[in-house]
C-alpha positions in Angstrom: 56.1 11.0 -67.3 53.1 11.6 -69.6 49.5 11.0 -68.4 49.1 8.3 -71.1 52.1 6.4 -69.7 50.6 6.7 -66.2 47.2 5.4 -67.4 48.9 2.4 -69.0 50.6 1.7 -65.7 47.3 2.0 -63.9 45.8 -0.8 -66.1 48.7 -3.1 -65.2 48.3 -2.5 -61.5 44.5 -3.1 -61.7 44.9 -6.5 -63.3 47.8 -7.7 -61.1 46.0 -7.7 -57.8 43.8 -10.8 -57.9 44.9 -12.9 -55.0 43.4 -15.5 -52.8 42.5 -14.4 -49.3 44.5 -15.9 -46.4 43.0 -18.9 -44.7 41.6 -18.7 -41.2 43.1 -20.6 -38.3 42.6 -24.3 -38.7 40.3 -26.4 -36.5 43.3 -28.4 -35.5 45.1 -25.4 -34.2 42.1 -24.2 -32.3 41.8 -27.7 -30.7 45.4 -27.8 -29.7 45.6 -24.4 -28.2 42.1 -23.4 -27.4 40.4 -20.2 -28.4 42.9 -18.2 -26.4 46.2 -19.0 -28.0 48.0 -17.5 -25.1 51.8 -17.4 -25.2 52.9 -16.0 -28.6 49.6 -17.1 -30.1 48.0 -15.5 -33.1 45.6 -12.6 -32.8 46.1 -12.7 -29.0 45.1 -9.1 -28.2 42.9 -7.8 -25.4 39.6 -6.5 -26.7 36.6 -5.2 -24.9 34.6 -8.2 -25.9 37.2 -10.8 -24.9 38.9 -9.5 -21.8 40.3 -12.9 -20.8 42.2 -13.4 -24.1 45.8 -12.8 -23.1 48.1 -10.9 -25.4 51.3 -12.6 -26.5 53.4 -9.5 -26.8 53.7 -6.5 -24.6 51.5 -3.4 -25.1 51.8 0.1 -23.6 55.1 1.6 -23.0 56.8 -1.8 -23.0 56.0 -2.0 -26.7 57.8 1.2 -27.6 61.1 1.2 -29.5 63.5 3.1 -27.3 66.9 2.8 -25.5 68.1 0.4 -28.2 65.3 -2.1 -27.5 62.5 -2.6 -30.0 59.6 -3.6 -27.9 59.5 -6.3 -25.3 59.4 -10.0 -26.3 61.4 -11.6 -23.6 63.2 -14.9 -24.3 61.5 -15.5 -27.6 64.8 -15.9 -29.5 66.2 -18.5 -27.1 65.4 -22.1 -26.0 62.4 -23.1 -23.9 63.0 -24.9 -20.6 60.5 -26.2 -18.1 61.5 -25.8 -14.4 60.1 -27.3 -11.2 62.9 -26.4 -8.7 64.3 -23.2 -7.3 67.8 -24.3 -8.5 66.7 -24.7 -12.1 64.6 -21.5 -12.1 67.6 -19.5 -10.8 70.0 -21.2 -13.2 68.1 -20.1 -16.3 66.8 -16.7 -15.0 70.3 -15.6 -14.2 71.9 -16.8 -17.4 73.2 -14.4 -20.0 71.4 -16.3 -22.7 67.8 -15.7 -23.8 65.3 -18.3 -22.4 61.6 -18.9 -22.2 61.3 -20.4 -18.7 58.1 -22.3 -18.1 57.3 -22.7 -14.3 55.3 -25.9 -14.0 55.1 -26.3 -10.2 54.9 -24.4 -6.9 58.6 -23.6 -6.3 59.6 -22.8 -2.7 62.3 -20.2 -2.4 65.0 -20.7 0.3 65.8 -18.6 2.2 62.5 -16.8 2.4 62.5 -13.4 0.9 65.2 -14.2 -1.7 64.8 -12.3 -4.9 66.1 -14.1 -8.0 68.3 -11.8 -10.1 66.7 -12.0 -13.5 68.9 -11.1 -16.5 67.9 -9.6 -19.8 66.0 -11.4 -22.6 63.9 -13.7 -20.4 60.3 -14.8 -20.4 59.3 -16.4 -17.1 55.8 -17.8 -17.5 53.6 -20.1 -15.4 52.3 -23.2 -17.1 48.6 -22.8 -16.8 47.8 -22.1 -13.2 50.5 -24.4 -11.9 53.3 -21.9 -11.8 53.9 -20.4 -8.3 56.8 -18.7 -6.6 56.4 -19.2 -2.8 58.4 -17.3 -0.3 60.4 -15.3 -2.7 60.4 -13.0 -5.8 62.4 -11.5 -8.6 64.9 -8.6 -8.9 65.7 -6.8 -12.1 68.8 -4.6 -11.7 70.2 -1.6 -13.6 70.3 -2.1 -17.4 68.3 -5.4 -17.3 65.8 -5.2 -20.2 63.4 -7.2 -22.4 61.9 -9.3 -19.6 58.4 -10.8 -19.4 57.0 -12.1 -16.1 53.7 -13.7 -16.8 51.0 -16.0 -15.5 52.6 -16.7 -12.1 51.3 -16.7 -8.5 54.0 -14.9 -6.4 53.1 -15.1 -2.7 53.8 -15.4 1.0 57.0 -13.7 2.2 54.9 -12.0 4.9 56.8 -12.0 8.3 54.0 -11.1 10.6 54.5 -7.3 10.7 51.9 -5.3 8.7 54.0 -2.2 7.9 57.3 -4.2 7.8 60.4 -1.9 7.9 62.9 -4.7 8.4 62.2 -7.2 5.5 62.5 -5.9 2.0 60.9 -8.9 0.5 59.1 -7.8 -2.7 57.3 -9.8 -5.2 59.0 -8.0 -8.2 61.6 -5.3 -7.7 63.1 -3.3 -10.6 66.0 -0.9 -10.1 66.9 0.8 -13.3 65.5 -1.8 -15.7 63.7 -1.1 -18.9 61.3 -2.8 -21.3 59.6 -5.0 -18.8 56.1 -6.6 -19.1 54.4 -7.9 -15.9 51.1 -9.5 -17.0 48.4 -11.9 -15.6 50.1 -12.6 -12.3 48.6 -13.0 -8.8 50.9 -11.3 -6.4 49.9 -11.3 -2.7 50.8 -11.4 1.0 54.5 -10.2 0.8 56.6 -8.6 3.5 57.1 -5.4 1.6 55.8 -4.3 -1.7 54.1 -6.5 -4.3 55.8 -4.6 -7.1 58.4 -1.9 -6.8 59.5 0.1 -9.9 62.5 2.1 -8.8 65.5 4.2 -9.9 64.3 5.2 -13.3 62.9 1.9 -14.4 61.1 2.7 -17.7 59.2 1.4 -20.6 57.3 -0.8 -18.2 53.8 -2.2 -18.7 51.9 -3.8 -15.8 48.6 -5.4 -17.0 45.9 -7.8 -16.0 47.4 -8.7 -12.6 45.7 -9.3 -9.2 47.5 -7.4 -6.4 46.1 -8.1 -3.0 46.5 -8.8 0.8 49.3 -6.4 1.4 50.2 -3.2 3.0 52.0 -1.8 -0.1 50.7 -2.7 -3.6 52.9 -1.0 -6.1 55.5 1.7 -5.4 57.1 3.8 -8.2 59.9 6.2 -7.8 63.1 6.3 -5.6 64.6 8.9 -7.9 64.9 12.6 -8.5 64.9 12.2 -12.2 61.7 12.5 -14.3 62.4 10.1 -17.1 60.3 7.0 -16.6 57.4 6.0 -18.9 55.0 3.5 -17.5 51.6 1.9 -18.5 49.4 0.3 -15.9 46.1 -1.1 -17.1 43.5 -3.8 -16.3 44.9 -4.6 -12.8 42.6 -5.6 -9.9 44.1 -4.0 -6.8 42.1 -5.4 -3.8 42.6 -5.2 0.0 45.8 -3.2 0.0 46.5 -0.1 2.2 48.9 2.1 0.3 50.9 2.5 -3.0 47.9 1.7 -5.2 50.1 2.7 -7.0 52.1 5.6 -5.6 53.7 7.1 -8.7 56.7 9.5 -8.0 58.6 11.5 -10.6 57.3 9.6 -13.7 57.5 11.6 -17.0 54.5 9.7 -18.5 52.2 7.6 -16.3 49.3 6.1 -18.1 46.7 4.3 -15.9 43.6 3.0 -17.4 40.9 0.4 -16.8 42.1 -0.6 -13.3 39.8 -1.8 -10.5 40.6 -0.6 -7.0 38.5 -2.3 -4.4 38.4 -1.8 -0.6 36.0 -4.4 0.8 34.0 -3.1 3.7 34.2 -4.8 7.0 37.7 -6.3 6.7 40.9 -5.6 8.7 42.5 -3.9 5.7 41.5 -0.3 5.0 42.9 1.8 2.1 44.7 5.0 3.0 44.7 6.2 -0.6 44.2 5.0 -4.2 46.1 6.3 -7.2 48.7 8.9 -6.2 50.5 11.3 -8.5 53.6 12.4 -6.6 56.6 14.7 -7.2 56.7 15.8 -10.8 54.7 12.9 -12.2 52.5 13.6 -15.2 49.7 11.1 -15.0 46.7 10.3 -17.2 44.0 8.3 -15.4 41.3 6.9 -17.6 38.2 4.7 -17.3 39.1 3.1 -14.0 36.7 1.9 -11.3 37.2 2.8 -7.6 35.0 0.8 -5.1 35.0 1.9 -1.4 38.5 3.4 -1.6 39.5 6.2 0.8 41.1 9.2 -1.0 40.8 7.5 -4.3 42.8 9.9 -6.4 45.5 12.2 -4.9 48.2 14.4 -6.3 51.0 16.5 -5.0 51.0 20.2 -5.8 54.0 19.7 -8.0 52.4 16.8 -10.0 50.0 16.7 -12.9 47.0 14.5 -13.0 44.3 14.4 -15.7 41.2 12.3 -15.1 38.8 11.0 -17.8 35.8 8.7 -17.5 36.5 7.2 -14.1 33.8 5.7 -11.8 33.7 6.2 -8.1 31.4 4.0 -5.9 31.2 4.5 -2.2 34.5 6.4 -2.0 35.4 9.1 0.5 38.0 11.8 0.8 40.3 13.3 -1.8 39.5 13.0 -5.5 41.9 15.4 -7.2 43.2 16.4 -10.6 45.0 19.3 -12.1 48.6 20.6 -12.4 50.7 22.6 -14.8 52.4 19.8 -16.7 52.3 19.6 -20.5 49.4 17.6 -21.9 50.3 14.4 -23.6 48.5 11.7 -25.6 49.5 8.0 -25.1 48.5 7.4 -28.7 51.5 9.3 -29.8 53.5 6.4 -28.3 51.3 3.3 -28.8 47.7 2.3 -29.7 45.3 1.2 -27.1 41.5 0.6 -26.6 39.6 1.6 -23.5 37.0 -0.6 -22.0 34.0 1.1 -20.5 34.7 2.0 -16.8 31.4 0.4 -15.7 32.5 -2.9 -17.2 35.9 -3.0 -15.5 34.9 -4.9 -12.3 33.4 -7.8 -14.1 36.1 -7.8 -16.7 38.9 -8.0 -14.1 37.1 -10.5 -11.8 36.9 -12.9 -14.7 40.1 -12.0 -16.6 42.9 -10.8 -14.2 45.5 -13.1 -12.8 46.9 -16.4 -14.1 45.0 -18.1 -16.9 44.9 -21.8 -17.6 45.5 -21.2 -21.3 48.7 -19.3 -21.0 52.2 -20.9 -20.8 51.2 -24.5 -21.5 54.2 -26.5 -22.4 52.9 -27.4 -25.8 52.0 -23.9 -26.9 55.2 -22.4 -25.5 57.5 -25.0 -27.0 55.8 -24.7 -30.4 56.1 -20.9 -30.4 59.8 -20.9 -29.2 60.7 -23.5 -31.9 59.2 -21.3 -34.6 62.3 -19.2 -35.1 64.2 -19.8 -38.4 67.7 -18.3 -38.9 69.1 -17.1 -42.2 72.8 -16.5 -42.8 74.7 -16.0 -46.1 77.7 -17.8 -44.7 75.8 -21.0 -43.9 75.9 -20.5 -40.1 72.1 -20.4 -40.0 69.4 -22.9 -41.0 69.0 -21.3 -44.5 71.2 -19.2 -46.8 68.4 -17.2 -48.3 65.4 -15.4 -46.9 63.0 -17.1 -49.4 64.2 -20.5 -48.4 63.2 -19.8 -44.8 59.8 -18.5 -46.0 59.4 -21.7 -48.0 60.0 -23.7 -44.8 57.1 -22.0 -43.0 54.1 -24.5 -42.8 51.1 -23.5 -44.9 48.2 -22.1 -42.9 50.3 -21.8 -39.8 48.3 -20.6 -36.8 51.1 -19.1 -34.7 53.9 -16.8 -35.3 57.1 -17.8 -37.1 60.1 -15.5 -36.8 62.7 -15.5 -39.5 65.8 -14.0 -38.0 68.2 -12.8 -40.8 71.8 -12.3 -39.9 73.7 -9.2 -41.1 74.6 -9.1 -44.8 73.2 -8.1 -48.2 70.8 -10.7 -49.7 70.3 -10.2 -53.4 67.0 -11.9 -53.9 63.3 -11.4 -54.2 61.2 -12.5 -51.3 57.5 -13.4 -51.4 55.5 -14.3 -48.3 52.4 -16.0 -49.8 48.9 -15.5 -48.6 48.7 -19.0 -47.0 51.5 -18.3 -44.6 50.2 -15.7 -42.1 51.9 -14.6 -38.8 55.4 -14.4 -40.3 58.0 -11.9 -38.9 61.1 -11.2 -41.0 63.6 -9.4 -38.8 67.2 -8.3 -39.1 69.5 -9.8 -36.4 72.0 -6.9 -36.5 72.3 -4.0 -34.1 71.1 -1.6 -36.8 68.4 -1.7 -39.5 71.2 -1.0 -42.0 73.0 -4.3 -41.1 70.5 -6.6 -42.9 69.6 -5.6 -46.5 67.3 -7.4 -49.0 67.9 -5.9 -52.4 67.0 -6.5 -56.1 66.6 -4.5 -59.3 63.5 -5.6 -61.2 61.4 -2.9 -62.8 57.9 -3.0 -64.3 59.4 -3.3 -67.8 62.0 -5.9 -66.9 61.5 -9.1 -68.8 60.8 -12.4 -67.1 62.4 -15.6 -68.5 59.3 -16.2 -70.5 59.6 -12.9 -72.3 56.7 -11.1 -70.5 57.3 -8.2 -68.1 57.0 -8.1 -64.4 54.6 -5.1 -64.2 54.6 -2.8 -61.2 53.6 -5.1 -58.4 55.7 -7.9 -59.8 58.8 -5.8 -59.6 58.8 -5.8 -55.8 61.9 -6.9 -54.0 59.8 -8.1 -51.1 56.2 -8.9 -51.4 54.1 -9.6 -48.3 50.7 -11.2 -49.1 49.9 -12.8 -45.7 47.9 -11.3 -42.9 49.4 -10.5 -39.5 53.0 -10.4 -40.9 55.8 -8.1 -40.0 59.1 -6.7 -41.1 61.5 -5.3 -38.5 65.0 -3.9 -38.2 66.1 -4.3 -41.8 66.4 -2.6 -45.2 64.5 -3.4 -48.3 65.8 -1.8 -51.5 65.0 -1.8 -55.2 68.2 -0.5 -56.8 67.0 -0.6 -60.4 69.1 1.8 -62.6 66.7 4.2 -64.2 69.4 6.1 -66.1 70.6 3.0 -67.8 67.1 1.7 -68.7 65.1 4.5 -70.0 63.8 2.2 -72.7 61.5 0.3 -70.4 58.8 1.1 -67.8 60.8 2.1 -64.8 58.4 1.8 -61.9 60.4 -0.3 -59.4 58.8 -1.4 -56.1 60.9 -2.1 -53.1 58.2 -3.4 -50.8 54.7 -4.5 -51.7 52.0 -5.4 -49.2 48.7 -7.1 -50.2 47.2 -8.2 -46.8 45.7 -7.0 -43.6 47.4 -6.1 -40.3 50.9 -5.6 -41.7 53.4 -4.0 -39.2 56.6 -2.5 -40.6 58.7 -1.6 -37.6 62.0 0.1 -37.6 62.9 -0.5 -41.3 64.3 1.3 -44.3 62.5 1.2 -47.7 64.7 2.5 -50.5 63.7 3.2 -54.1 62.9 5.9 -56.7 59.6 5.6 -58.4 56.9 3.5 -56.6 59.1 2.5 -53.6 56.3 1.4 -51.3 53.1 -0.1 -52.7 50.4 -0.9 -50.2 47.4 -2.8 -51.6 44.7 -5.2 -50.4 44.3 -8.9 -51.2 41.3 -8.0 -53.3 39.2 -4.9 -54.0 36.6 -5.9 -51.3 39.2 -6.8 -48.7 40.5 -4.6 -45.9 44.3 -4.1 -45.9 45.7 -2.2 -42.9 49.4 -1.3 -42.8 51.2 0.4 -39.9 54.7 1.8 -40.5 56.5 3.1 -37.4 60.0 4.4 -36.7 61.0 3.9 -40.3 62.6 5.6 -43.3 61.1 5.7 -46.8 62.9 7.2 -49.8 61.8 7.9 -53.3 60.6 10.5 -55.8 57.5 9.7 -57.8 54.3 8.3 -56.2 56.6 6.4 -53.8 54.0 5.8 -51.1 50.9 4.5 -53.0 48.0 2.1 -53.3 44.5 1.3 -51.9 45.5 0.1 -48.5 44.5 1.8 -45.2 48.0 2.8 -44.2 49.6 4.8 -41.4 53.1 6.2 -41.6 53.9 7.1 -38.0 56.9 8.7 -36.4 58.9 8.1 -39.5 61.1 10.0 -42.0 60.2 10.3 -45.7 63.2 11.3 -47.7 62.7 12.9 -51.1 65.2 12.0 -53.9 66.1 13.7 -57.2 65.2 11.9 -60.4 67.6 9.8 -62.4 68.6 12.9 -64.5 69.3 15.1 -61.5 66.0 17.1 -61.6 63.8 17.7 -58.6 60.2 16.9 -59.1 57.8 14.4 -57.6 54.9 13.2 -55.6 55.0 11.6 -52.1 51.7 9.8 -52.2 49.3 8.4 -54.8 46.4 6.8 -52.9 43.7 4.9 -54.8 41.5 4.4 -51.7 38.1 2.7 -51.9 35.2 5.2 -51.3 34.2 3.5 -48.0 37.8 3.1 -46.6 40.5 5.2 -45.2 43.6 5.9 -47.3 47.1 7.1 -46.3 47.8 8.9 -43.0 51.2 10.4 -42.4 51.4 11.2 -38.7 54.1 12.8 -36.5 56.7 12.3 -39.2 59.3 14.3 -41.2 59.4 14.9 -44.9 62.7 16.2 -46.2 65.5 15.6 -48.7 68.3 17.1 -50.8 66.0 18.4 -53.5 65.1 21.8 -54.8 62.7 24.1 -52.9 59.0 23.8 -53.8 59.6 20.9 -56.1 57.5 18.1 -54.6 53.8 17.6 -54.1 52.5 15.8 -51.0 50.3 13.7 -53.3 48.0 13.2 -56.2 44.8 11.2 -56.7 45.2 7.9 -58.4 42.0 6.6 -60.1 43.2 3.2 -61.5 42.1 2.7 -65.0 40.0 5.8 -64.8 37.8 4.4 -62.1 35.1 6.7 -60.9 34.2 4.6 -57.8 37.4 5.2 -55.8 37.9 8.2 -53.5 41.6 8.6 -52.9 42.6 9.9 -49.5 45.8 11.3 -47.9 46.0 13.1 -44.6 49.2 14.6 -43.4 49.1 15.8 -39.7 51.6 16.8 -37.1 54.4 16.4 -39.5 57.5 18.5 -40.2 57.6 19.5 -43.9 60.8 20.9 -45.5 60.9 23.7 -48.0 60.8 21.0 -50.8 57.0 20.8 -50.5 55.1 23.0 -52.8 52.9 25.8 -51.4 50.0 24.1 -53.3 50.8 20.6 -52.2 48.2 18.5 -54.0 47.9 17.7 -57.7 45.4 16.2 -60.2 46.1 12.9 -61.8 44.7 11.2 -64.9 42.1 13.9 -65.6 40.6 13.7 -62.1 40.6 16.8 -59.8 42.1 16.2 -56.4 39.6 18.6 -54.9 36.9 16.0 -55.6 38.7 13.5 -53.4 40.0 13.5 -49.9 43.3 15.5 -49.2 44.0 17.5 -46.1 46.5 18.6 -43.6 46.4 19.3 -39.8 48.9 21.3 -37.7 52.0 20.6 -39.8 55.2 22.5 -39.2 58.3 23.5 -41.0 59.2 25.6 -44.1 57.0 23.5 -46.3 53.8 24.0 -44.2 51.2 26.6 -44.9 48.0 28.2 -43.9 44.6 27.0 -44.9 43.3 28.0 -48.4 41.2 26.5 -51.2 44.4 24.9 -52.5 45.5 23.8 -49.1 42.7 22.3 -47.0 43.2 22.0 -43.3 41.2 19.9 -40.9 39.3 21.5 -38.1 39.9 20.3 -34.6 36.7 18.4 -34.8 37.5 16.8 -38.1 41.0 15.9 -36.9 39.5 14.1 -33.9 38.2 11.5 -36.3 41.4 11.2 -38.3 43.8 9.8 -35.8 46.0 6.7 -35.9 43.4 4.7 -34.0 40.7 5.6 -36.5 42.8 4.2 -39.3 43.7 1.0 -37.5 40.1 0.3 -36.5 40.6 -1.7 -33.3 43.9 -3.3 -34.4 46.8 -2.7 -32.0 50.1 -3.4 -33.9 52.6 -5.0 -31.5 56.1 -6.2 -32.3 56.3 -10.0 -32.5 
């Protein structure tokens, strides 16, 4: 395509992006739910400045897409029930159906020590501070997954023997479960362990709990395998003797911002604190140890890395080291560390059950906000757009649009005044649910005008905090048959902030994925994970601050069978970050050395933008040119921001004037967390 044609297209793009900004949460919503929206509420993420704000969706390893489970969201897709008796609790917890189970009373378990056998796809949440399990606990067996246990007090199975070998009465025991989130509970005074994670239980996050008054706080292991992945953060472990936690044979154990406290002058004395056992590979960050004996211990076969911890009045072993491979939790999920010195006050005020979590009104509202789409009429709506239209304007909490398998030939627009919308495929594969259409920039509208590039999008997301998950978005415009019109054809357009594209496929040719902002002065962050993007010319482009993480970018031949193209075309504002491709793969059935990684787009000849693409830790096939960056529209790419870092594969290359490489120091400031700027994308 000629430069003159490209410049004309730039002018269309520049004039098409004048949109209203999404509205803030309404005063009525804040009044109804409080400033902490709690269960499935909007923007409910932990931050250093708001430690008591409870997140609505799991973080840490429980948020990772693995073992066929895309994050941990519990019973969100089922009905909400409120229980006040042990019989009702057990009835719904053991059901094969998904449920949000609100515990609204202190429930006594009979016989004492009974552990209710929780099945998959459950949320068990205390209503404010009223939800208590007295004299019993929960058991999650092999294969049980997608379970949230939250905002409960679980207490009092103690049988009078401190180191009890006869009564295996745990607060929560997991044997081979996965994708479990244990959050904001108060677990204490049990006959055995407060929490036991056993027999390869994995993708577990334990956060913001109070664990106290027990011999054994938190045991992990009971296996010779080294496969488990566990995150333990912001827990207050107080007045417990051992297993604080004891972490045996865990492939990745990430412990951060925990507070271990042994109060002087009491009958309970700690024997050790955090223990890396067997072949565990543990990262321990920004935790606070007060008065603990042997605060950090490791076996000779284990690995333990410490960073930024505080030790006050501790004695005995404080160990680190080991030969295990280094690893970075940020390659699995995003997180933000609180200062270690702040941890005691944060957890004293923020750990344990919260009055704002699990209230009946908030929980019922969230659970009711699931709309179903099915072509055959078996859902509430037959088209995706009809479901979007049904979302209330200025909604303050998440609405999930669950789309049953099928191909939906339609265009979909989520407008700016409908934030917190998730459109997710209900099939077992992202290929099962497809939204497809074939508009191009030059396609005529009914009024005779043309759609232009942004207007050609099959799916357009203009609302903040929205998500697409487990589906395919395609623009199947036939370039070969329509060479007489402008053939830019967008599959997916985003024009908002905090957009999470999780486990999807985006198919197109030229201009497949356009990521913009609501206006030139607005921030627009987009996080794409575990996804597939296909195209050939400028098919990942725009001015948004975008991360393509752990994904596959597939290069396609042009309509006439030739191999030539550009992966990215950023038009980044000078004071913003552009496009980051991280830990991904770039490949495709195209000729060797035929594709550029990107070129610098200055819309309308703008001299104020500073386009940026960074490609790091990514496997590049031989399709990538040895000089991977190109000029565009008369602007030299060397005057903008293009770089690589530690890429691999036949298409990678050494540093040169035509192939800039980041130094280690520069790369430290160009990581995923730097792009996201304090936002932690979480499936919801």
